[in-house]
N, C-alpha and C positions, 0 to 999 in steps of 0.2 A: 304226857300222852293223858288223856283222860278216858275213863271207863267206858263201857258202851252199854246203854241201856236201849234194850228191844222191845218194842210194843206194838201191841195189835190193834189197829184200828177202831174194829168193832167194839173191844174192850175198852177204849178210851173214851167212846162216845156211851158208854154205860156210865160215865163220872169221873173217868179218869184222866181228862184232859188237864187236871190242874196239874198233874205233874209236868205237862209242858208248859206251864205257866210258873213254874216256882222257880225264881232267880238264882236261887242257889243250886239247884238241879241244871237248871240249863247253862250257869256257868262251868260248873265242875264235870259234866259228862258230855257224851256224846249220843243223842237220841235219834235213834232210826224206827220209824214206824212200818208195817206191812199191813196189807189189807186183810191177810191171815195169816195168823202163825200155825194154823192145824191143832190148836189146844181147846177146842170147841167146848170140851165138858168144863174145863176150868174156866173157859171164857164166861161161860153161863151162870157159873156158880159164885165168882169173885172177880175183884181187880186184880190184875197181876202184870207185872214186866220181868223180863230177863237182865239181870245183872250182872254184866261180865258171864252170862250164861247160866247164872243161877236164878231159880224161882224165886220173887218177891211178890208177897201179896200182900191186901188188906181189904178188910169188910167194907171200909168208907173210902172216898177219895183223900180225905186226909190222914188217915192211917196210912195207906198205902205211900202218902209222901214222905211220912214220917218213918217208914221202915225203908225206903230206898235211902233218905239220907243215914240211917244208922249205917247200911250198907257201904255207903259212899264214905263215911268216917273212916270204918274198918278198913275198907279198902286203902284209904290214904294213909293209915298207920302202917299198915304193911309194907306201902310201896316205898314210904319213906319220905 
């Protein structure tokens, strides 16, 4: 079972599409995109996803990818 990442299409259009093309994230998670996640204030301020329901943010697409990978490694350690 892979952890779930939920993304807002509008947020991804601001540079977060790098999340969807990262091979490690693609292989180890299930990604769902929504047209809007009703997080408009957050969406306008920073890049973000929900990782297993927890908000993960990044100032740049690269930082967002790294923060998702950290969350993924933590999740994998906890799940054994």
